[in-house]
N, C-alpha and C positions, 0 to 999 in steps of 0.2 A: 429792552429789546422786546418787542412784541413779534411773536413767530418765527424766535429762534430758534422755537424747541425742534430738537431732532427725534424723528420718529423713535419708538421703542423698539420697534421690529429689526432695525436696521442692524443694532448692536446683536438680535437673537440669531438673526441667519447667520451673522457670521459665527456665533458663539456654535452655533448648531454641526457647520460647517469644519469648524474645527477638530471639534467631539469626535464625529464623522469617520475624520480621518483618520484620528488617533485609533479609536476602536478599530478604524480597518488594517490599521498596519500593526494594531495587537493581536488582530486576529490569523492574519496572515503569518507572522512571525511565527504563532503557535504553532499553525497549521504546517510552516516549514519545518520546526521543530521537531516534531511529531512523527514526521517522515522520516529525518534523519539519523532517529535512534531505534525507528524500528528495524527489523532485519525483514524483508520480502525478498526472498530465494527465487520464486519463482515465478515466471513470466507474466502471470497473471497478475498477482501480487505488484510486482512490480509497475506496471501498465494502470492497476489501480492508481497505486502512489501518485505516478506520475502525473495522471490525469488529471485526477483530487485536484492537486498542486496547481497545473495548465490551466481547470477551468476555475480553480479561484480567484487564479488572477485576470481570467480573461473577463470574469464574472462581476470582478469590482471596477476592472479597466471601463468596461461596455456601461454601467450601471453608476458608480460610484458610490455604494454603499454594502454595508454587509450583508443584507441581503440576496444581493446580486454574485455576491462571491460563494454565498454557501450555495446557491443553487448551480452554481457554476462549477465549485467544486461536487457537488452529486453529479451533473450532469458528466463531467469531466473521468470521474471513478468507476461511474458507470460504463462506459465507454473505454477509457482502458483497459479495463478487466474484461471485455470481450475481446480487445484486440488481442491480450497478453495470452486467453485464452486458445484462441486460434494458435499462437504461435507455439506453447504449451504442448497443444495436441500433435503440431509439424516436430517437435523434438522426440515427440514419444513415438514417432517411424523408427526410431534409430536402435530402440528396445525389441524390436522386432513382433512380432505380435502376439498382444495379451495373453497370459496362461487361460487357461475354461475356466478359472474360478478366482481371477486376478491374483496378482501377485501374492506372495508369500511375505508374511507379517516379518520382523527378524524380534527375535527372543531381548526382554531388556536386561541388561544383564546388575549385579550391587552398586557399581558406581554409575552415579547419575550422566547420561546422554551418552551410555556403550550400550551397542548391543550388538545382539551374535546373529549371524548369520546364518537362515534356514537349510543352505545347501553343503555338506560335509565338505571340508574337514571343521565346518561352525568358524571360520573366523571373527573374531572380535574387533567393530569397527567403531572409532569417534564421530558421532552422529549430533553431535553441539550445538551446531550450526546448520542443522539440516531440519529446514519444516516439518510438520508432525504429515505424514500421508505420502511424503516426496518418495520415488523409486531413489533406490541406491542400487548400486554396480558394485554385485561380491565378484572381487579382482582374482580372488584364490580358486572360490568355489566356481566361477563359471556363470551366474545368475544373474537376475535382478529381486531385488526385495523391497519391501516400502518398511519405513521408520512408523511404529505405533503412532 
């Protein structure tokens, strides 16, 4: 049978598409799992995380390759962080005007994750799940301070 040979690139294109889909699936799974295990307690962090995930999914769907997913993740993360930062600013209004030198920092205690308020009577708080630099309310001393 002459002329019955199949073109060699017929199978390689199919194989490339399967490899691309597999790489995209693995990349998406890694990206989603990284956001599932991180703790972003601020609106900026959460906005960046959700923006990156959404951007990666949309970038992959639009282009069908890993590069599009990566570009979508970067654009989404930046957009989400900007939106989250504006939410953080709106929430900061409830703290009242910022003190002249900024909010004071709590003092680290011997036990990891525990911090002492700078306001009398210097209450000790468990701030293990609070991100560094976040503003914390001292319910006993009546002020706000930052976690170092």
